N, C-alpha and C positions, 0 to 999 in steps of 0.2 A: 504494500500500500504506500502511496506517495506520502501520506501523512507521517509514516514512520521514518521515511527518508528525510522529510522536512524537520521533524523533531530531532533526529540525530544530528543534522547539520546545525541546528540551533544550539544543541547541547555543546557541540565543539567550539562554538563562538561565544558562549555565555560566560560572563565573568562572575556572576553572583553564585556563590555556593548554594544558596537556598533555591534559586531558580534551577540550577543544575539538578538538584535533588528532585524537585517537582517534575522536571522533564524526564529524568530516569524512571520515576514512578509511572508517568504517563506512557512511556515506551513499553514498559513491562506490562501494564494493564492492556494496552492495545494489542500487544502480541498475544496475550492470553485470550482475549476476546476473539481475535482473528483465528487463532488455532482452535478455539472452542467452536467457532462457526464452521470450520472445516470438518471437525470431528463429530459434531452433534448429529444424532439420528433425525431430528426434526427441529423446527424453529422454536417450539415450546421448550424443549430441553435446552437449547442454546440460550434463549432469553432468561430462563431461570438462573442459569450459571452467570451469564454476562451482566446481569443486574447487580450482582454481589462481587464486585472486583475491587472494592475499596474506593469507590468514586468519591466518598466522603469518609471521614474518620469512622471506622467500624461500620460503615454504610448506614449510620444512624440518620443522616440527613439526605440520603440519596433520593428519597421521595421528592424533595424540593427540586431536584434536577431532571425529573422525568420528562418535562415538556421538551427538553432538548436532548436528553439521553436516549429516549426511545427512538427518535429518528436516526440518531447516530448508530445505534445497535441494528436497526433495520437496514441501514445502508451497508454496514459491515457484513451482515448476513448475506445480502444480495451480492456484494462484491466477492465474498468467499465462495459463493455458489456459481460464480462466473456469469451472473446476470446483472451485476451492478456496475456502477460508475465510480471510478476512483476520485473524480472531481467532486462528486456528491459526498463521498466519505469525508474528504477534506473540508468541504463546506460545512457539513454537519458537525465535524470536530470543532471548527472555529466557533460556531454558534454555541455548542455545548461548553467549550472552554470559557467563553465570555460570560455565560450565565454562572458557571461554577465560580469564577473569580469574583463576580459581583455578589453572589449569595454567600459563599463560604469563606472567601478570602478578600473581603471588601477592601482591606488596606493594600492589597496587591492589584486591585482592579486597574485595568488599562484605560478605563473610561472615567473622566472626571465626574465626581459625584456632586449632585446638587445639594445645597443646604436646605434647611426647612422652609426657606422663602422661595425656593425654586431657582436660586441663582448659583 
């Protein structure tokens, strides 16, 4: 998957130890999900496993990420089954990653946050 190549390239150029750690975790998660999609007997089995890959600490807040995680998992499933689009996987990853950073790691969000007055 192109997203794995992109993350690996980003890892090699990242100066922040913290960001390196997050990227390594993401690469490992995506590899497990992709491998699981290839090995699963059906999509139900795949999704059950793919939802619990540590998307949040102990997966306690993974439910908050479902609006963007589910499309990502579906795109990976399709890609692994040779019916998917690599660009769609990358797009879904970016959407998921943005939501995750905003919801779970607000201080690391790449999008400026509005204050209580909307400024």
